[in-house]
Every structure is written in structure tokens, then in C-alpha cells.
N, C-alpha and C positions, 0 to 999 in steps of 0.2 A: 397297237403296233406289234408286228410279229417278232417273236423271240427266236434265238438260235434253235431251240427245241422245236418250234413250229416249222422252221425250214427243214430240219432233219426229218421231221415227221411227214412233211409234204413230199419229200423225195423217197420216203420209206427206206432209210439208210439200212435198216435191218434186213431188208430183202436183198440189198446189194451184198451184204455179208454172207448170205447163204448161197448167192449165185457166184460170187467171186472165186470160190475154190475150183470151179470148172475151168476157169482161165488158167489158174495155177497148175491144174492137172495136165493140161496140154503142154505147158512150158516144162513141167517136170519130165514128161515122157520124151520131150525133144532134147532135154539137156542131161538126161541120165540122172536126174534127181538133184542137180546142182545148178540152179538158176543163177546167172550172174546178177549181182546186186542192182546194176543199172537197169537190166531187163525187168527185174522184179518190180522196181519202183514204177517204171513206165507202163508195165502191164496193169499195175494197180490203178494208176491215174487214168489210163485209157479206158479200162472197164468201168471204173466208178463214174467217169465222165459220161460214157455212153448210157449207162444204167440210169443216171440222174436225168439226162436229157429225155430218155424214153419215158420215165415216170412223169416228167414235166409235160411232155406232149400229151400223154394220156389224160392228165388232169385238165389241161387247157381245152383240148378237143371235146372232152366229156362234161365240161362244166355245166351246160344246160341240162343234160340228162341227170347229172349228179344232184342238181338242185331239185329235181322232181322226185327222186328216189328217197324214201324215208331213211334207208340205210346209209345213204351217202350225202344227204343234204348238209351235214355238218362238216364236210371236207373243206379244206382251207379256202378255195376260191368261192364256192357257193356261200360259205359262211362269212366271207369278207375279211378273213384273217390275212390272206395273201391276195394281192391284186393280180389281174391277168398280166399287167405290165411286168410285175415282179417275177411271175412265172416264166414269161418269155426271157427275161434277163437271166434267170437261173439256167434255162435251157441253152441259151447262147453261150454262157460261160462254160457250161458243162461240155458242149460240143467243141468249143475251142480247146479245152483240156484234152478231149478225146483225139481230135485231129492232130494237135501238136505232138501228143505222146506217140501216136501212130507214125508220124513223120520221123521222129527220132529213134523209133524202133528199127525200121528198115523200109526200103522202098516198096516192097510187096505189101507190107502191112498198111502203108499209106495209100497205095493205089486201090486196095480193096476196102478201105475204111468207110467209104460212103454207103456200101451195101447194107451193113447192119443198121446204120443211121436211117436210111430210107425205109427199111422194114419196120423199124421202131416207130417211125412217123405214120406209116400206113396202117399199122395194127389197130389203133383206136377206131378208125373209120369202118373197118371190116365187120365189126359187130352189128353195124347197121345194114349189112349186105348178106352175110353168110356165117354159118356156125363154123366154117373153116378157120375162123379167127382164133379158136383154141390152139390150132396147130401153128398159126403164124406167131402167136405168143411163144410157143415152144421153139419155133425157128429162131427167134430172137436170142434165146439162151443157148441154142445149139451151136451158135457161132463161137461161144466162149472157149471150148477145148481146141477148136480149130485155130482160133485167133491166138491162143497161147503158144501153139506149135509154130505158127508163122512168125510170131514175135521173136522166137529164139532162133529159128533156122533160116528165115527169109525165103522159104520155099514151101510148096504144098502140092504133093502128088498123091491123090487118094488111091492110086493103084500101086503105090510104093510104100515108103516108110510112114507116110501120113495117113495110111488107112486106119490105124488105131484111133487117133483123135477124131477122125471123120466118123467112124462107127460109134464112138462114144457120143459124139454130137447128135447123131441121128437118134440114139437111145434117149438122150436128154430131151429131145423134141417130144417124144411120146410120153416121157415122165411129166413134163410140164403140162402138156395137153390133158393128161389124166387128172392131175390135181386141179387144173383150171376148170374142168367140167364139174368137179366136186364143188369148187368155190361158187360156180354159177348157180348152184341149187338155191342159194339165198335169194336170187333175183328172178326166179322162175315166173312168178305172176306179174311182176313189173315188166319183164322183157316181153311177155305175151301181150300185155296191155299196150305197150308203146312200140310194138313191132320190131323189137331188137332180137338179134339172132344168137341163140346158144343151143347147145345140144339138149339141155334140160327143157328149154322152152319149146323146142321142136318135137321131142320124142317122149317127154315125161320123165318123172323121177326114177322109176325102175329101170327104164332103158338107159338113162344117163349113167346110173351107177354101174350097169353092166359094161357100157362102152368105156367108162373110166377104168374099170378093172382090166378090160382087154388091153387098153393102152399101157397100163402098168405091167401087164404080163409081157407085152412086146418089149418094154424097157428092160425088164429083167433078162429076157432071152437074148437081147442084143448085147447086154453087158456080159452075159455068160459066154457068148460066142467070142466077143472081143478079148476077154481075159483068158479064155481057154486057148485061143489061137496064138496070142502074143506073150502070155506069161506061163504057159504050161500048167495052169491051174495050181499055183503054189498055195501055201497055207494062208498067206495074207489075202489072197484073192478069195479063197473060200470063206474066210471070216468076213470080208467085205460084202460078198453076196448074201451071206446068211443074215448079217445085220440089216442090210438094205431090204431084203425080202420081209424080214420081221416088221420093219417100220412101214413098209407098204401095206402089209396086212393090218397093222395097227391103225393106219389112217382109215381104211375102209371099215374096220370094225367099229371105230368111233362113230362114223356116220350112221351105221346101222343101229347103234345103241341110242345115240343122242345127237341129232343134227345141230343142236345149239353149240356143240363143242367143235364145230367146223374150223374155227380159227386155230385150234390146237393142231388139227390135222393139216391145215394149210401151211402154217409157219414152223412150228416146233419140230414136227416129224420130218419135214422136208429139209430143214436146216441140218438135222442130224444125218440125213441121207447124203447131202453134199459133203459134210465133214468126214463121215466114214469113208466115202469113196476117195476123197483126197488123202486121208491118213493112211489107208491100207495100200493105196497105189504108191505112195512114197516109200512105205515099208517094203513093198514088193520090188520096186525099182532098185532100192539100195541093198537088198538082201543078196 
């Protein structure tokens, strides 16, 4: 019988914790650093619900592939720890929390709420069709800063005040695509054997590392433009960019030295990137 720890591991709650700061970032920019408590709680439940549903979709849709892959055959559904029915129940409960939270945030948040949910559902199928799936995964998280902004303001004009969270969202898409390409290195031979699409499977290890690096360069450039334009490049922005650039370089250095350390690159460094971006943005907004 599955334990609470099994359920938390199934939805990868730690990944929610490194992604959630981007939703708070959008809300902080919209509120001048002072998110109303009610909004903060609803943003948390909405984002956690959506992220949980997205992970559940991924595990359900990929269960047969996961059973074939030596790296993933011990995941909860293939291993029989959590049933498909339980996984669907988790997804349904999470979606309910997401849509209810969006409803109570404001009307625009509720009207737009199906879009991220649909993208999250489509993503697992795309790896069977195209290596653009790396960018669709990035698109999933890119909604977070934009969603945080909408949650507070109830409006979204990318040619007006919302240009900053929009630009950060686009940057996040390239950041996620970059580290997802690195993550896909683990399954290069499996993906080729079973006809799954990833940039490493299509173009090889060397090209994949170069493409990942280029994605992260774009991420840093977009952050630079966003912060320079809207914050006049203050001290906290400089510290943020320096810390993030160091962590990006650290990720790629780890992969060059020892690919077995990929999990450190994937989770620990990226968790710090989201934390530093949120921390220094708060400091800049309040300074």
C-alpha cells in the first residue's frame, strides 16, 4: 500500500518547490512586493494543483514507456506502488484545486486557466512526435510569472506593464528547455531504440550540449534585457544575474566532468536559480 511519502514522490513535490518561485515572482512584480495574503494562498494552491496534475498526466501517459526503460521501470505506476486509478484520482483532485483557486483569484485567471492545463496534458504525447517537446515543457513553466501577474492584477497587456513578466516567462521557457535537453542525455539510446524524440536522440551528445548551452545563453540575455529595462540594473539585479550565470556554468561543467552527476545539475542547481531570482527580485522591488 502506498504511503504519503510515495504519493509525494509520485508528484515530485520538490520540483514544485523549485518552480513555485516563478509564480510568486510575477505576483511580486504586480504588487510592488506586497502580495495580499489571500492572493498568496490562492497562487500557491493553484500552481501546486496544476504542477501536480501535470506530473500525474506525465506518469499516466508514459507508464508503458516507463516500464520498458531501465531508468524508469521502478517508477510508481510500472512498479505497482500506485495504480492508474489512483493516479487519475490525484490528477482530478489537483485540477479541481487549480480551477477553484483560479476562480477565486479573478475572472481573467479563471478564463485563461484551461490553457496551461491543456499544454500540460499534451506535453507527454509530444515526445512521441517531435523534439519540440523540450520547449513545450518550458512553455508549461513560462506561464508561472505571467500567471502570478494576472492573479494580482486581473489584467495582462504584454505591450504595457505586463511586458516584464512576459519577458521573464519567455526566458524561463529557454531555461527549462536547456536543462531538459541535458536531462534527456540519460535516455539517448533508449529514445533512439523506441523512436522517441529528443534533441540528444536526434543530434547526438555533442550537439545536444551545444544546443542546451545556447538555450541558457538566451535565458541569461533575456533576463539581462528584462532587468536592465525595468530595474535600471540595480545592485540586486547584478547579484542575481551573477549568481544565476555561475549556476548555469556549474550545470554544464558538471556534465562535462561526470555525466553521472546529472541529477545534481537538474535539481539542486536549478532550485538555487529559481530561489536567487525570486530573492533578488524581491530585494530590488523593495529597495
